[in-house]
C-alpha positions in Angstrom: 104.4 -23.1 -16.1 105.4 -21.0 -19.0 107.4 -21.5 -22.2 108.0 -19.7 -25.5 106.0 -21.3 -28.1 108.9 -22.7 -30.1 110.5 -24.2 -27.0 109.9 -27.7 -25.8 110.6 -27.1 -22.1 108.0 -25.3 -19.6 109.5 -23.2 -17.0 108.0 -23.4 -13.5 107.1 -20.3 -11.8 105.9 -21.0 -8.0 103.0 -18.8 -6.2 102.9 -18.2 -2.4 99.8 -16.9 -0.5 96.2 -17.3 -1.2 96.2 -15.4 -4.5 96.5 -17.3 -7.8 98.3 -14.9 -9.8 101.8 -13.8 -10.7 103.6 -11.1 -12.7 106.6 -12.5 -14.8 109.2 -9.9 -16.1 111.9 -10.3 -18.6 109.9 -11.7 -21.4 111.0 -11.3 -25.1 108.8 -8.6 -27.0 106.8 -9.6 -29.9 106.8 -13.3 -28.9 104.3 -15.8 -28.6 104.2 -17.8 -25.1 102.1 -20.6 -23.8 101.2 -21.2 -20.2 99.0 -23.3 -17.9 98.3 -23.4 -14.1 98.7 -26.1 -11.8 98.1 -27.2 -8.2 99.8 -29.9 -6.3 97.5 -31.7 -3.9 98.0 -34.2 -1.2 95.2 -36.2 -1.8 95.1 -36.0 -5.9 98.6 -35.4 -7.0 99.2 -32.5 -9.5 95.8 -31.1 -11.1 96.9 -29.4 -14.6 94.6 -26.4 -16.0 94.3 -25.8 -19.7 97.2 -24.4 -21.8 96.6 -21.0 -23.0 98.7 -18.5 -25.2 99.6 -14.8 -25.2 101.9 -12.7 -27.2 104.2 -10.0 -25.8 104.0 -6.5 -27.5 106.2 -3.5 -27.5 103.4 -1.3 -28.3 100.4 -1.6 -26.2 97.0 -0.6 -28.0 94.1 0.3 -25.7 90.2 -0.1 -26.1 88.8 2.7 -27.9 87.0 5.4 -25.9 84.3 8.1 -26.5 82.7 6.0 -29.3 80.0 7.8 -31.2 78.3 7.1 -34.4 81.0 8.6 -36.5 84.2 9.0 -34.4 86.2 7.2 -31.4 89.3 8.2 -29.4 92.3 5.9 -30.0 95.2 5.9 -27.7 98.4 3.7 -27.1 102.0 3.6 -25.2 105.4 2.3 -25.7 108.6 2.7 -24.1 111.1 4.6 -26.6 113.9 2.5 -25.2 112.2 -1.0 -26.7 112.4 0.4 -30.4 115.8 1.1 -31.5 116.6 3.8 -34.5 115.1 7.2 -34.9 111.4 7.2 -34.8 110.1 8.9 -37.7 106.1 8.7 -36.8 103.5 6.9 -34.8 99.7 6.3 -35.2 97.0 4.0 -35.8 96.0 1.5 -38.6 92.1 1.2 -38.6 90.0 -1.0 -40.9 86.2 -1.3 -41.0 84.4 -4.5 -41.5 84.5 -5.6 -45.2 86.7 -2.3 -46.0 90.0 -1.0 -46.8 92.6 -0.1 -44.1 93.6 3.4 -43.5 96.1 5.3 -41.2 95.7 8.0 -38.5 98.8 10.0 -37.6 98.9 10.3 -33.7 99.1 13.6 -31.7 102.8 15.1 -31.5 103.1 14.8 -27.9 101.1 11.9 -26.7 100.3 8.6 -28.5 96.6 9.2 -29.1 94.2 10.4 -32.0 90.7 10.9 -32.7 89.3 8.8 -35.5 86.7 10.9 -37.2 84.2 10.6 -40.5 83.5 6.8 -39.5 80.6 4.8 -40.6 77.7 4.4 -38.3 76.9 0.9 -36.9 80.0 -0.6 -38.0 82.8 -2.9 -36.6 86.2 -1.6 -36.9 89.6 -3.3 -36.0 92.7 -1.1 -35.1 96.2 -1.1 -33.8 99.0 1.0 -33.0 102.2 1.4 -35.0 105.6 3.2 -34.6 107.7 3.7 -37.7 111.6 3.9 -37.1 114.4 3.8 -39.4 116.0 0.7 -38.1 113.0 -1.4 -37.4 110.6 -0.1 -40.1 106.8 -0.4 -38.9 106.2 -2.1 -35.5 102.6 -2.9 -34.6 100.9 -3.2 -31.3 98.2 -5.7 -30.4 94.6 -5.2 -32.1 91.4 -3.7 -30.8 88.1 -3.5 -32.0 85.0 -1.4 -31.6 81.4 -0.9 -33.0 80.3 2.7 -33.8 76.8 3.6 -32.6 73.6 3.7 -34.3 73.5 7.3 -35.7 69.6 7.9 -34.5 70.4 6.3 -30.9 73.6 8.3 -30.3 72.1 11.8 -30.2 73.0 13.5 -27.0 75.3 11.1 -25.4 78.2 12.4 -23.6 80.3 9.3 -23.1 83.2 9.7 -20.2 85.5 7.2 -18.7 86.4 9.8 -16.0 82.7 10.1 -14.7 82.4 8.9 -11.1 79.8 6.5 -11.9 81.3 2.9 -12.3 80.0 -0.6 -13.0 81.4 -3.8 -12.2 82.3 -6.1 -13.3 81.9 -4.9 -16.7 82.4 -8.3 -18.2 80.0 -10.2 -16.6 77.5 -13.5 -16.6 75.0 -12.7 -14.1 75.2 -9.4 -11.9 76.3 -5.9 -12.4 76.9 -3.6 -9.5 76.3 0.3 -9.7 79.0 2.6 -7.8 79.1 6.2 -7.8 75.4 7.4 -7.9 74.6 10.4 -5.7 71.0 10.4 -6.8 68.4 8.0 -8.4 69.1 7.7 -12.0 67.3 6.0 -14.9 69.5 3.1 -16.3 68.9 1.5 -19.7 70.8 -1.2 -21.3 71.0 -0.9 -24.9 73.0 -2.8 -27.8 74.9 -0.9 -30.4 72.0 -0.5 -32.8 70.2 1.3 -29.9 67.7 -1.6 -29.0 66.6 -1.1 -25.4 66.8 -4.3 -23.3 66.1 -3.1 -19.8 65.3 0.1 -18.0 65.3 0.6 -14.2 65.7 3.4 -11.7 69.3 2.9 -10.3 70.8 3.7 -6.9 74.2 3.6 -5.7 75.4 0.0 -4.8 72.3 -1.5 -6.6 72.9 -4.9 -8.2 71.3 -5.4 -11.6 70.6 -8.8 -12.9 71.9 -9.1 -16.5 71.4 -12.9 -16.8 68.7 -12.8 -19.4 70.6 -10.8 -21.8 72.4 -12.8 -25.0 76.1 -12.9 -24.6 77.5 -9.8 -26.3 78.4 -6.1 -26.2 76.1 -3.6 -24.5 76.2 0.0 -23.7 74.7 1.2 -19.9 73.0 4.6 -20.0 72.8 6.8 -16.9 70.3 9.6 -17.7 70.2 12.6 -15.4 68.1 15.7 -16.8 69.9 16.6 -20.2 73.3 14.5 -19.4 73.6 10.8 -20.4 76.5 9.0 -19.2 77.5 5.8 -21.2 79.7 2.7 -19.8 80.5 -0.4 -21.6 79.3 -4.0 -20.8 80.2 -7.4 -21.9 77.9 -10.2 -21.0 79.6 -13.6 -21.7 
């Protein structure tokens, strides 16, 4: 069931098959919707889940990539047909924790930019924006990241295109390793550089993270002079 937040009537969307998910098109951009799932049973009638909310956006801000102690790679996307008028510019608004916000212009050909000269071990919030003559500034959704500790980030080579994968990267118990050809040293650290776990990992190994506190971590794979870093969220 789905409705715009200001409406009083929910609209029903039926799902067929075993998978409990659905894609709904035709929603209004920059609008808050509330929704809940339900199951109609023979013995217990209709069982209803929690009501949650989400906001549709014209501009999609993606999570930051290649985070170091003083930089991060930002990117976003939008469809020009969704924003009327002549587009003058686009970029990112970024704000450090307990600091003033500033803007970074996007690359001319792609909606992406590198944020440089950042503070180490600092939380940042950022969002993409597009500026047009008719609409003024239109913002995308907010994302957040934390820069690494300066001493712990030396020699790190972060890559989201490496063959090594971890899944799920949002987990409460187990982590599966995929894409390793040879055994590698695996370490799990927090953003201050504190090491919580160090093991030798092989392809398809499952690593227990049940003892980690909930929060954001980095999974480091070390092989000779190269360190590959993946993000992990324990919940």
